[in-house]
C-alpha positions as CSV (number, residue, x, y, z in Angstrom):
1,M,4.1,-41.5,39.7
2,I,0.4,-42.3,40.8
3,R,-1.0,-45.8,41.7
4,K,-4.1,-46.0,40.2
5,S,-7.4,-46.4,42.6
6,N,-9.0,-49.5,42.4
7,G,-13.0,-48.6,42.8
8,S,-13.7,-51.7,45.0
9,S,-11.3,-50.2,47.8
10,R,-12.2,-46.7,48.2
11,R,-15.5,-44.7,49.1
12,I,-17.6,-43.2,46.5
13,F,-17.1,-39.4,46.7
14,T,-13.8,-39.3,48.5
15,F,-11.3,-38.1,46.3
16,P,-7.6,-39.0,48.4
17,A,-5.5,-36.9,45.6
18,V,-2.1,-36.0,46.5
19,H,0.1,-33.1,45.5
20,P,3.2,-34.6,43.8
21,C,6.4,-34.5,45.6
22,E,8.3,-31.2,45.5
23,S,11.7,-33.1,44.5
24,I,9.7,-34.7,41.1
25,S,11.6,-33.7,37.8
26,P,9.8,-31.8,35.4
27,S,9.9,-34.4,32.7
28,T,8.1,-37.1,35.0
29,L,5.5,-34.7,36.1
30,L,4.7,-33.6,32.5
31,N,4.3,-37.4,31.7
32,S,2.4,-38.3,34.6
33,L,0.0,-35.2,33.8
34,I,-0.2,-36.6,30.3
35,D,-0.9,-40.1,31.5
36,L,-3.6,-39.3,33.7
37,G,-5.2,-37.3,30.8
38,R,-5.6,-40.2,28.9
39,S,-7.0,-42.4,31.6
40,I,-9.4,-39.6,31.8
41,S,-10.3,-39.8,28.2
42,G,-10.4,-43.3,28.4
43,Y,-13.6,-43.3,30.6
44,K,-15.4,-42.3,27.2
45,S,-16.1,-46.1,26.4
46,K,-17.8,-46.7,29.9
47,S,-21.3,-46.2,30.3
48,F,-22.8,-43.2,32.1
49,A,-26.3,-43.9,33.5
50,T,-26.2,-40.2,34.7
51,N,-24.6,-36.7,33.9
52,K,-23.8,-38.0,30.8
53,V,-23.9,-34.2,29.2
54,N,-21.3,-33.2,32.1
55,A,-18.8,-36.2,31.3
56,R,-19.1,-35.3,27.4
57,E,-18.1,-32.0,28.3
58,T,-15.3,-33.1,30.4
59,F,-13.9,-35.3,28.0
60,R,-14.0,-32.4,25.4
61,H,-11.9,-29.8,27.4
62,V,-9.4,-32.5,28.9
63,S,-8.9,-33.6,25.1
64,N,-8.0,-30.4,24.1
65,L,-5.8,-29.9,27.2
66,L,-3.9,-33.0,26.2
67,V,-3.0,-31.4,22.5
68,F,-1.4,-28.5,24.6
69,L,0.5,-30.9,27.2
70,E,1.8,-33.3,24.4
71,E,3.1,-30.1,22.9
72,V,4.8,-28.8,25.9
73,Q,6.1,-31.9,25.9
74,D,7.6,-32.2,22.9
75,G,9.3,-28.7,22.7
76,A,10.8,-29.1,26.5
77,S,13.8,-29.5,27.4
78,I,14.3,-27.5,31.0
79,L,10.7,-26.6,32.1
80,P,11.2,-23.2,34.7
81,D,9.9,-23.7,38.1
82,A,7.0,-21.5,37.5
83,V,5.9,-23.7,35.1
84,V,6.2,-26.8,37.2
85,L,3.7,-25.4,40.1
86,S,1.1,-24.6,37.5
87,L,2.0,-28.1,36.5
88,S,1.7,-29.7,40.0
89,E,-2.1,-27.7,40.5
90,L,-3.2,-29.0,37.2
91,H,-2.2,-32.8,38.2
92,L,-4.2,-32.5,41.5
93,T,-7.2,-31.6,39.6
94,F,-6.8,-34.1,37.1
95,Q,-6.6,-36.8,39.6
96,R,-9.7,-35.4,41.4
97,L,-11.6,-35.4,38.1
98,R,-10.7,-39.0,37.5
99,Y,-11.8,-40.1,40.7
100,L,-14.9,-38.7,39.9
101,L,-15.5,-40.1,36.7
102,E,-14.9,-43.6,38.5
103,D,-17.4,-42.9,41.0
104,C,-20.1,-42.2,37.9
105,T,-19.2,-45.4,36.3
106,T,-18.5,-47.5,39.3
107,D,-20.6,-51.1,38.9
108,G,-23.4,-51.1,41.1
109,A,-23.6,-47.1,42.0
110,R,-26.2,-45.8,39.5
111,V,-29.1,-45.4,41.5
112,W,-26.9,-43.8,44.3
113,M,-25.3,-41.4,41.7
114,L,-28.7,-40.7,40.5
115,V,-30.0,-39.5,43.7
116,R,-26.5,-37.4,44.2
117,S,-26.8,-35.9,40.5
118,D,-26.9,-32.5,41.9
119,Q,-23.9,-33.3,43.8
120,V,-21.9,-34.9,40.8
121,A,-22.7,-32.1,38.4
122,S,-21.6,-29.6,41.3
123,L,-18.7,-31.6,41.2
124,F,-17.9,-31.5,37.5
125,R,-18.4,-27.5,37.6
126,I,-15.5,-27.2,40.6
127,L,-13.1,-29.5,38.8
128,I,-13.5,-27.7,35.6
129,R,-13.3,-24.1,36.8
130,A,-10.3,-25.6,38.7
131,I,-8.8,-26.5,35.4
132,A,-9.0,-22.7,34.1
133,T,-7.7,-21.2,37.4
134,D,-4.9,-24.0,36.9
135,L,-4.2,-22.6,33.5
136,D,-4.5,-19.0,34.7
137,V,-1.2,-19.0,36.1
138,F,0.4,-21.0,33.7
139,P,3.2,-18.8,31.8
140,L,2.4,-19.5,28.4
141,G,5.6,-17.8,27.5
142,L,8.0,-19.7,29.4
143,V,7.3,-22.8,27.0
144,H,7.9,-23.6,23.3
145,V,4.4,-24.0,21.7
146,S,2.6,-22.8,18.9
147,S,0.6,-19.5,18.9
148,E,-2.7,-21.4,17.9
149,T,-2.3,-23.4,21.0
150,K,-1.6,-20.4,23.1
151,D,-4.9,-19.3,21.4
152,M,-6.8,-22.7,22.2
153,V,-5.6,-22.3,25.7
154,D,-7.3,-19.1,26.6
155,L,-10.4,-20.5,24.6
156,I,-10.4,-23.5,27.1
157,I,-10.0,-21.2,30.0
158,R,-13.2,-19.0,28.8
159,Q,-15.0,-22.1,27.8
160,V,-14.7,-23.7,30.8
161,R,-15.5,-20.5,33.1
162,K,-18.8,-20.0,30.9
163,A,-19.7,-23.8,31.4
164,K,-22.7,-24.3,33.7
165,F,-22.2,-28.3,34.3
166,E,-26.2,-28.2,35.4
167,S,-28.1,-31.3,36.4
168,D,-29.1,-33.3,33.3
169,P,-33.2,-32.6,32.8
170,D,-33.6,-36.4,32.4
171,D,-31.7,-37.2,35.6
172,I,-34.2,-34.7,37.6
173,R,-37.2,-36.2,36.0
174,V,-36.2,-39.7,37.0
175,S,-34.9,-38.6,40.4
176,M,-38.5,-37.3,41.0
177,D,-39.9,-40.5,39.8
178,L,-37.6,-42.4,42.3
179,M,-38.6,-40.1,44.9
180,W,-42.3,-40.7,44.1
181,V,-41.7,-44.5,44.0
182,L,-39.7,-44.3,47.4
183,N,-43.0,-42.2,48.9
184,R,-45.4,-44.8,48.2
185,L,-43.2,-47.5,49.7
186,E,-43.0,-45.2,52.9
187,N,-46.7,-45.3,52.9
188,G,-47.0,-49.3,52.6
189,I,-48.5,-48.4,49.0
190,V,-47.5,-50.6,45.9
191,P,-45.9,-48.5,43.4
192,D,-46.9,-48.2,39.5
193,L,-44.3,-51.1,38.2
194,N,-44.1,-48.9,35.0
195,T,-42.7,-46.0,36.6
196,I,-40.1,-48.3,38.2
197,K,-39.4,-49.8,34.8
198,Q,-38.8,-46.4,33.5
199,V,-36.1,-45.5,36.5
200,L,-34.6,-48.7,35.6
201,D,-34.2,-48.1,32.0
202,H,-32.7,-44.5,32.6
203,L,-30.2,-46.3,34.5
204,R,-29.6,-49.4,32.2
205,I,-30.3,-51.8,34.9
206,R,-32.2,-54.4,32.5
207,K,-31.3,-57.5,34.0
208,W,-31.1,-59.4,37.7
209,S,-27.5,-59.0,37.8
210,D,-27.6,-55.4,37.1
211,C,-30.2,-55.1,39.9
212,N,-28.2,-57.4,42.2
213,N,-25.2,-55.1,41.7
214,E,-26.6,-52.4,43.2
215,V,-27.7,-53.9,46.2
216,K,-24.3,-55.0,47.0
217,F,-23.0,-51.6,46.3
218,L,-25.4,-49.9,48.6
219,D,-25.1,-52.5,51.3
220,S,-20.9,-51.9,51.1
221,E,-21.7,-48.3,51.3
222,I,-24.2,-48.7,54.4
223,G,-21.4,-51.1,56.4
224,I,-18.9,-48.0,56.0
225,E,-21.5,-45.5,57.0
226,C,-22.5,-47.4,60.0
227,F,-19.3,-46.1,61.6
228,E,-20.2,-42.7,61.8
229,A,-23.2,-42.0,63.9
230,E,-23.5,-38.2,62.4
231,K,-24.5,-39.9,58.9
232,K,-28.3,-41.2,60.2
233,K,-29.7,-39.2,57.4
234,E,-27.8,-40.8,54.4
235,L,-28.1,-44.1,56.2
236,E,-31.9,-44.0,56.0
237,L,-31.3,-43.1,52.5
238,L,-29.1,-46.0,51.7
239,S,-31.4,-48.5,53.3
240,S,-34.0,-47.2,51.3
241,L,-32.4,-47.3,48.0
242,M,-31.0,-50.9,48.9
243,A,-34.5,-51.8,50.0
244,F,-36.1,-50.3,46.6
245,M,-33.5,-52.5,44.5
246,S,-34.3,-55.6,46.3
247,Y,-37.7,-55.1,45.2
248,C,-36.9,-54.6,41.9
249,R,-34.8,-57.5,41.9
250,G,-37.8,-59.8,42.8
251,F,-40.6,-58.2,41.6
252,V,-39.1,-56.7,37.7
253,F,-36.9,-59.7,36.7
254,D,-38.8,-63.0,35.9
255,S,-35.3,-65.1,36.0
256,V,-31.7,-64.9,37.2
257,D,-29.0,-64.5,34.9
258,S,-27.2,-68.0,34.1
259,E,-23.4,-66.7,34.9
260,E,-24.9,-65.0,38.3
261,R,-27.1,-68.1,39.2
262,N,-23.9,-70.1,39.1
263,Q,-21.9,-67.5,41.3
264,I,-24.7,-67.9,43.8
265,N,-24.5,-71.8,44.1
266,T,-20.7,-72.2,44.0
267,S,-19.5,-68.9,45.5
268,S,-17.2,-70.7,47.8
269,E,-15.1,-71.0,44.7
270,I,-14.4,-67.1,45.3
271,L,-12.2,-68.2,48.6
272,K,-10.1,-71.0,46.9
273,G,-6.5,-70.2,47.6
274,I,-7.4,-67.9,50.1
275,N,-4.8,-67.9,53.5
276,V,-7.3,-67.1,56.3
277,D,-4.5,-65.7,58.3
278,D,-4.0,-63.1,55.4
279,L,-7.9,-62.1,56.9
280,R,-6.5,-61.5,60.5
281,C,-5.6,-58.2,61.7
282,P,-1.5,-58.2,62.5
283,I,-2.4,-56.9,66.2
284,S,-5.3,-58.9,67.6
285,L,-4.5,-61.9,65.3
286,E,-8.5,-61.9,65.0
287,L,-10.6,-62.2,62.1
288,M,-11.0,-58.1,60.7
289,S,-14.5,-56.7,61.1
290,D,-13.5,-53.4,59.7
291,P,-10.2,-53.6,57.6
292,V,-8.6,-50.4,57.5
293,T,-5.3,-49.9,55.2
294,L,-2.5,-47.6,56.2
295,S,-0.1,-45.6,54.1
296,T,2.4,-48.1,54.1
297,G,-0.2,-50.2,52.4
298,H,-0.6,-52.8,55.3
299,T,-3.9,-53.6,56.4
300,Y,-5.4,-53.6,60.2
301,D,-8.8,-53.9,61.9
302,R,-9.9,-50.3,62.6
303,G,-10.2,-50.8,66.3
304,S,-7.1,-52.3,66.8
305,I,-5.0,-49.5,64.7
306,M,-6.8,-46.7,66.3
307,K,-6.0,-48.0,69.8
308,W,-2.4,-48.4,68.7
309,F,-2.7,-44.4,67.6
310,R,-3.9,-43.6,70.7
311,S,-1.3,-45.6,72.9
312,G,0.9,-42.7,71.3
313,N,2.4,-44.8,68.3
314,A,3.2,-43.0,64.8
315,T,4.8,-46.3,63.1
316,C,3.5,-49.1,61.0
317,P,2.9,-51.8,63.5
318,K,4.1,-54.5,61.1
319,T,7.2,-52.8,59.4
320,G,7.8,-50.3,62.3
321,E,8.1,-47.2,59.4
322,R,7.4,-44.1,60.8
323,L,4.1,-42.9,59.4
324,T,3.7,-39.3,57.7
325,T,0.1,-39.7,58.5
326,T,-2.2,-41.7,60.8
327,K,-4.9,-41.6,58.1
328,F,-6.5,-44.8,56.4
329,V,-9.0,-45.5,54.0
330,P,-11.5,-48.8,54.3
331,N,-10.4,-51.5,52.3
332,L,-13.5,-52.8,51.0
333,A,-11.5,-55.6,48.8
334,I,-10.6,-57.4,52.0
335,R,-13.8,-56.6,53.9
336,G,-15.8,-58.4,51.0
337,I,-13.6,-61.6,51.2
338,I,-14.0,-61.8,55.0
339,Q,-17.8,-61.5,54.7
340,Q,-17.7,-64.1,52.2
341,Y,-15.8,-66.0,54.4
342,R,-18.0,-65.6,57.0
343,V,-20.9,-66.6,55.0
344,E,-18.9,-69.5,53.4
345,N,-18.1,-70.7,57.2
346,G,-21.0,-69.6,59.1
347,C,-21.3,-72.3,61.0
348,V,-17.9,-72.5,63.5
349,L,-17.2,-73.7,66.9
350,A,-15.8,-70.5,68.1
351,E,-16.2,-67.5,66.4
352,S,-15.1,-63.5,67.1
353,S,-18.1,-61.9,68.7
354,R,-17.2,-58.5,66.8
355,K,-19.4,-57.9,64.0
356,S,-18.9,-55.9,60.8
357,R,-21.6,-53.7,61.3
358,D,-23.6,-52.7,64.1
359,I,-26.4,-55.4,64.9
360,S,-28.9,-52.8,65.0
361,K,-28.7,-52.2,61.5
362,T,-29.5,-55.8,60.8
363,V,-32.2,-56.0,63.7
364,L,-33.7,-53.0,62.5
365,A,-34.8,-52.0,58.5
366,G,-33.0,-49.2,58.4
367,S,-36.1,-47.0,57.0
368,V,-39.4,-47.0,56.9
369,V,-39.2,-47.4,53.2
370,A,-36.8,-50.4,53.7
371,E,-39.4,-51.9,56.1
372,N,-42.5,-51.7,53.8
373,A,-41.1,-52.5,50.8
374,L,-39.6,-55.7,52.4
375,K,-43.2,-56.7,53.7
376,I,-44.6,-56.1,50.5
377,L,-42.0,-58.1,48.8
378,A,-42.3,-61.1,51.3
379,G,-46.1,-61.3,50.5
380,F,-45.3,-61.6,46.7
381,L,-42.3,-64.4,47.3
382,V,-44.8,-66.2,49.6
383,N,-47.6,-66.0,46.4
384,K,-45.3,-67.3,44.2
385,L,-44.2,-70.2,46.5
386,V,-47.3,-71.2,46.9
387,Y,-49.0,-70.6,43.3
388,G,-46.1,-70.3,41.1
389,S,-44.4,-72.3,38.6
390,L,-41.8,-74.3,39.5
391,Q,-39.5,-71.8,37.8
392,E,-41.3,-69.3,39.9
393,M,-40.9,-71.3,43.3
394,N,-37.0,-71.5,42.5
395,K,-36.8,-67.8,41.5
396,A,-38.7,-66.9,44.9
397,A,-36.3,-69.3,46.8
398,I,-33.4,-67.6,45.3
399,E,-34.7,-64.2,46.8
400,I,-35.3,-65.4,49.9
401,R,-31.7,-67.0,50.1
402,I,-30.1,-63.5,49.5
403,L,-32.8,-61.4,51.5
404,T,-31.6,-63.8,54.5
405,R,-28.1,-64.0,54.3
406,T,-27.1,-61.2,56.6
407,S,-30.3,-59.2,57.8
408,I,-32.0,-60.2,61.1
409,F,-34.9,-58.2,60.1
410,N,-35.4,-59.5,56.6
411,R,-35.2,-63.4,58.7
412,S,-38.0,-61.8,60.6
413,C,-40.2,-60.6,58.1
414,L,-39.9,-63.6,56.0
415,V,-40.5,-66.0,58.6
416,D,-43.9,-63.6,59.8
417,A,-45.0,-63.9,56.0
418,G,-45.1,-67.5,56.0
419,T,-42.1,-68.5,53.9
420,V,-41.1,-71.6,56.3
421,P,-43.6,-74.6,55.4
422,N,-43.3,-73.8,51.7
423,L,-39.8,-73.6,51.4
424,L,-40.1,-77.1,53.2
425,N,-42.8,-78.2,50.4
426,L,-39.7,-77.5,47.9
427,L,-36.9,-79.8,49.8
428,L,-38.5,-82.7,47.3
429,S,-38.4,-80.5,44.4
430,E,-35.9,-79.5,41.9
431,A,-35.6,-76.3,43.7
432,Q,-34.6,-78.2,46.7
433,E,-30.9,-76.4,46.2
434,N,-32.0,-72.8,46.8
435,A,-34.9,-73.8,49.7
436,I,-32.6,-75.5,51.7
437,A,-29.8,-72.6,51.3
438,A,-33.0,-70.3,52.4
439,L,-34.1,-72.4,55.4
440,L,-30.4,-72.4,56.5
441,N,-30.0,-68.8,56.7
442,I,-33.9,-68.4,58.1
443,S,-32.9,-71.0,60.8
444,K,-30.8,-68.5,62.2
445,H,-33.7,-66.9,63.5
446,S,-35.3,-67.8,66.9
447,K,-39.2,-67.7,65.7
448,S,-38.2,-70.4,62.8
449,K,-37.2,-73.4,64.5
450,D,-40.7,-73.8,65.9
451,I,-42.1,-73.5,62.7
452,I,-39.6,-75.6,60.9
453,V,-40.2,-78.7,63.7
454,E,-43.9,-78.3,63.8
455,N,-44.5,-78.3,60.1
456,G,-42.5,-82.0,59.7
457,G,-39.4,-79.9,58.8
458,L,-36.9,-82.4,60.6
459,D,-38.0,-85.4,58.4
460,L,-37.7,-83.4,55.3
461,I,-34.2,-81.9,56.1
462,V,-32.7,-85.3,57.2
463,H,-33.9,-86.4,53.9
464,V,-32.1,-84.0,52.2
465,L,-29.0,-84.5,54.4
466,R,-28.9,-88.1,53.2
467,K,-30.3,-87.9,49.7
468,G,-30.0,-84.3,48.7
469,I,-29.7,-84.0,44.7
470,K,-26.4,-82.5,45.4
471,I,-23.6,-82.3,47.9
472,E,-24.2,-78.4,48.6
473,S,-27.9,-79.1,49.7
474,R,-26.6,-81.8,51.7
475,Q,-23.8,-79.9,53.5
476,N,-26.8,-76.9,54.2
477,A,-29.3,-79.4,55.6
478,A,-26.3,-80.4,58.0
479,A,-25.9,-76.8,58.7
480,T,-29.7,-75.9,59.4
481,L,-29.8,-78.8,61.9
482,F,-26.8,-77.4,64.1
483,Y,-29.2,-74.1,64.1
484,I,-32.2,-76.0,65.0
485,A,-30.1,-77.6,67.6
486,S,-29.5,-74.5,69.9
487,I,-33.1,-75.3,71.5
488,Q,-32.6,-78.3,74.0
489,E,-36.0,-79.7,72.9
490,F,-34.8,-80.0,69.4
491,R,-31.7,-81.4,70.3
492,I,-33.2,-84.1,71.6
493,L,-35.4,-85.0,68.9
494,I,-32.5,-84.6,66.2
495,G,-30.3,-87.2,68.6
496,E,-33.6,-89.6,68.4
497,H,-34.2,-89.4,64.8
498,P,-33.1,-92.4,63.1
499,G,-31.4,-90.9,60.0
500,A,-29.6,-87.7,61.4
501,L,-26.6,-88.8,62.9
502,R,-25.9,-91.4,60.2
503,G,-26.4,-88.7,57.5
504,L,-24.2,-86.6,59.4
505,L,-21.5,-89.0,60.2
506,E,-21.4,-90.0,56.1
507,L,-20.9,-86.6,55.3
508,V,-17.9,-86.5,57.5
509,R,-16.6,-89.8,55.8
510,N,-17.3,-88.9,52.3
511,G,-18.5,-85.3,51.8
512,N,-16.3,-82.4,50.6
513,D,-14.5,-80.1,52.9
514,R,-17.0,-77.9,53.3
515,A,-19.7,-80.7,53.7
516,K,-17.4,-82.4,56.7
517,K,-17.4,-78.8,58.6
518,N,-20.9,-78.5,58.4
519,A,-21.5,-81.9,59.6
520,L,-18.8,-82.0,62.4
521,I,-20.3,-78.8,63.9
522,A,-23.6,-80.1,63.9
523,I,-22.6,-83.2,65.9
524,F,-20.8,-81.0,68.2
525,G,-24.1,-79.0,68.6
526,L,-25.9,-82.0,69.1
527,L,-23.6,-83.0,72.1
528,S,-24.9,-80.0,74.1
529,H,-27.9,-82.6,75.2
530,S,-25.8,-85.3,77.5
531,G,-28.4,-88.0,76.0
532,N,-27.2,-87.6,72.5
533,H,-23.5,-88.7,74.2
534,W,-24.0,-92.8,73.6
535,R,-25.6,-92.2,70.3
536,V,-22.9,-90.4,68.5
537,L,-20.7,-93.3,70.1
538,A,-23.1,-95.7,69.0
539,A,-23.1,-94.7,65.5
540,G,-19.3,-95.0,65.3
541,A,-18.1,-91.6,65.4
542,V,-14.8,-92.3,67.6
543,P,-13.1,-94.1,64.9
544,L,-14.1,-91.7,62.1
545,L,-12.7,-88.9,63.8
546,L,-9.5,-90.2,64.7
547,N,-9.2,-91.2,61.1
548,L,-10.0,-87.9,60.3
549,L,-7.1,-86.2,62.4
550,K,-4.9,-88.8,60.9
551,D,-5.8,-87.9,57.6
552,S,-6.8,-84.4,56.8
553,D,-4.7,-81.4,56.2
554,R,-7.2,-79.0,57.0
555,E,-6.8,-76.8,60.3
556,D,-10.3,-76.4,60.8
557,H,-11.4,-80.3,60.5
558,I,-8.8,-81.2,63.1
559,T,-10.0,-78.8,65.4
560,D,-13.6,-79.4,65.0
561,S,-12.7,-83.2,65.6
562,L,-10.5,-82.4,68.7
563,A,-13.4,-80.7,70.1
564,I,-16.1,-83.3,69.3
565,L,-13.3,-85.9,71.2
566,S,-12.8,-83.8,74.0
567,T,-16.9,-83.7,74.9
568,L,-16.9,-87.2,74.5
569,A,-14.0,-87.9,76.7
570,E,-15.9,-86.0,79.4
571,N,-17.9,-88.8,79.9
572,L,-16.7,-92.2,80.9
573,D,-17.8,-94.4,78.0
574,G,-16.5,-91.5,75.7
575,A,-13.1,-91.6,77.3
576,V,-12.9,-95.5,77.2
577,A,-13.9,-95.5,73.3
578,I,-11.3,-93.1,72.5
579,L,-8.5,-94.7,74.3
580,R,-9.4,-98.4,73.0
581,H,-9.0,-96.7,69.6
582,G,-5.3,-96.1,70.6
583,A,-5.9,-92.5,70.2
584,L,-3.9,-91.3,73.5
585,Q,-0.1,-91.3,71.1
586,Q,-2.2,-89.7,68.3
587,I,-3.1,-86.9,70.5
588,L,0.1,-86.1,72.2
589,G,1.5,-86.1,68.2
590,L,-0.8,-83.0,67.8
591,L,-0.3,-81.2,71.0
592,E,3.2,-81.3,69.9
593,T,3.2,-80.5,66.4
594,S,-0.2,-78.5,65.8
595,T,0.3,-74.8,65.1
596,S,-3.1,-73.8,65.9
597,R,-4.4,-72.5,69.5
598,E,-7.9,-74.0,69.2
599,A,-6.3,-77.4,68.2
600,K,-4.0,-77.4,71.2
601,E,-6.4,-76.2,73.6
602,H,-8.8,-79.1,72.8
603,C,-5.7,-81.2,72.8
604,V,-5.4,-80.5,76.6
605,S,-8.8,-80.5,77.5
606,L,-9.2,-84.0,76.1
607,L,-6.2,-85.3,77.7
608,L,-7.3,-84.1,81.0
609,A,-10.8,-86.1,80.5
610,L,-8.8,-88.9,79.3
611,C,-6.9,-88.7,82.7
612,I,-9.9,-88.4,85.0
613,N,-12.1,-90.8,83.2
614,G,-9.1,-93.4,82.3
615,G,-7.9,-94.2,85.4
616,L,-3.7,-94.0,86.5
617,D,-2.7,-96.5,84.2
618,T,-3.7,-93.8,81.2
619,V,-1.6,-91.1,83.5
620,G,1.3,-93.5,83.8
621,R,1.3,-93.9,80.1
622,L,1.1,-89.9,79.7
623,L,4.2,-89.5,81.8
624,K,6.1,-91.7,79.2
625,S,6.0,-88.9,77.0
626,P,9.3,-87.1,77.2
627,S,8.0,-83.8,75.5
628,L,4.7,-83.5,76.9
629,M,5.3,-81.3,79.6
630,G,6.7,-78.0,77.1
631,P,3.5,-78.0,75.5
632,L,1.7,-77.8,78.7
633,Y,3.9,-74.9,80.2
634,S,3.5,-73.4,77.0
635,Q,-0.1,-73.1,77.2
636,L,0.0,-71.7,80.7
637,S,2.0,-68.9,79.5
638,D,0.6,-68.4,76.1
639,G,-2.9,-70.2,76.0
640,T,-6.2,-68.8,76.3
641,S,-7.7,-68.4,80.0
642,R,-9.8,-71.9,79.3
643,A,-6.4,-73.3,78.0
644,R,-4.5,-72.0,81.2
645,K,-6.9,-73.9,83.7
646,K,-6.7,-77.2,81.6
647,A,-3.2,-77.1,81.5
648,G,-2.8,-75.9,85.1
649,A,-5.5,-79.1,86.0
650,L,-3.6,-81.5,84.1
651,I,0.0,-80.5,85.6
652,R,-1.4,-80.8,88.8
653,V,-2.7,-84.5,88.1
654,L,0.4,-85.6,87.0
655,H,2.4,-84.1,89.5
656,E,-0.1,-86.0,92.2
657,F,0.4,-89.4,90.3
658,C,4.4,-88.9,90.8
659,E,4.1,-87.7,94.4
660,R,1.9,-90.8,95.1
661,R,4.1,-93.2,93.5
662,S,7.1,-91.9,94.7
663,S,5.6,-92.3,98.5
664,T,4.4,-95.7,98.4
665,S,4.9,-98.5,96.2
666,A,1.2,-100.3,97.0
667,T,-1.3,-97.6,95.8
668,S,-4.9,-99.0,95.6
669,V,-5.9,-98.9,91.8
670,P,-9.5,-96.6,91.2
671,P,-12.3,-98.5,90.2
672,Q,-11.6,-96.7,86.6
673,E,-8.6,-98.2,85.8
674,R,-9.9,-101.7,85.1
675,F,-11.4,-100.5,81.9
676,V,-8.2,-99.4,80.2
677,H,-5.7,-101.6,79.5
678,V,-4.2,-100.3,75.7
679,W,-1.9,-97.6,74.6
């Protein structure tokens, strides 16, 4: 009757309980209520870090109620309407109670439930007393149960009304200890390690992965609260707690769990089998930044569906079904996958400018506690990078790698603390994989690029690119070069480096899918400096890219290769090299068959550049293709603004050629034509 909730897709402290429908049969309602009661009792086996006493009291009362409900079920043939009404109210209370128990046992929510222990205790009290109210109006005389059971129901009512359901004294004490630690951090003072360990022990946070789960959960809550401006104080508290748990993860635990370490290094496995189109909003067709789910079960980007509703629509855009409510809930499961996808595909030629979170929340620390905690932790990590054992250095590199994934503030703080030179020193060690991954994240920050280059980082990164211990290290080195190449001066230096382009092309040739992509994007970035065009051509990029277009079944590889070829074709030498390798027919085929808007746009740009730099012979050969004009006119109507301009320009070139050929039989051949005599 009621779909079981999924803790990963629902906000903490939101209880989307619904009244059973009026037409439900009494037996179905009673069966569902008993199932709910058993589900609540099933939480006995779960771990409660806080409000343990209140949870135990709840299980006792619900277990007694189940005895009553099961006896009603055994003796029921037809239940009167008055009983159904009471059972419906009890069903609603049971739903809310199960949501509360789910919150108390949510993985990663322990510290958040601790600081909200008073609120949780109050919710237990409210819901248990709601059970008494529901039973008060239950017409016991209308059901067939024993007198002992009726006495038990009366006893339950009296007991739940007297029950205090107060905060656990241990929760109060530990919560005060936590607030003391946060206060010390707010004042920039290193807190007592023993007090921190007592807090963690109470919460049963006993290993690195437990701590990391807390950080992940708090980060997801911050991502939701960012859309609600009035939640400033709650945001600050969440940021402070997340910084505290990051601090604990770095200070308290000496090693990373082996399973968690594998997840850090092979996180792209999560995305295997994911169709990126499933992560796009059905309305905007863009990757969703804030996915929300309607009552129909379909997911849309929050901004798109809100515009849909504001336009007066009250239906599900995908199914056309009329909605009974326009309320929606954040889909944290899809959000997590999209964030993972963005991390794993962080280097893209074109990406939506929309963010899943207000950028100010990553530029700023979020709270004074978070700012000071990160500064203290940064100094600690640098000390480990300088004076620690190899194991400690690697652990520090892992912490920096995680801290710098999404937060601009963290990157800035860790750069200022002096992590870059020390991470570079690890690139020739066994800690290479985590060091280069950390440098990749840090290289996205403007201040880091100069420091990397000034400390001889280009040679070291190119070394990892070509001879990295693992393919993951090599692909991260390629991505790091892409970010460093965002500065004109460094684009020149990378292009002039004797091993950089060779290493990138080797990844395109023999790397895995992720390595190929990062290498392609790095090459594309280098082409922003015109002086690198001839270097890319001389390194043999054109035949390699054309082979990739022919053999790859990955849309992103094809799109990125076309983008590079299109850029190369803007110069005469590049156009000549592409035409000499017989690419014209291949590009025409992709324009006709590709389902990617980006790929089609790059095909049009490439064909236009080849016509401009390849001479009239190229234009004439294009006109021999009977199916060319259809895709071009399709770009005029369906393409992006840039695609429409390029398609229009190419159509004009083709028309002018036809007009010139029909008006005269002897047209002087432009100088460019002498270069091209191949198809």
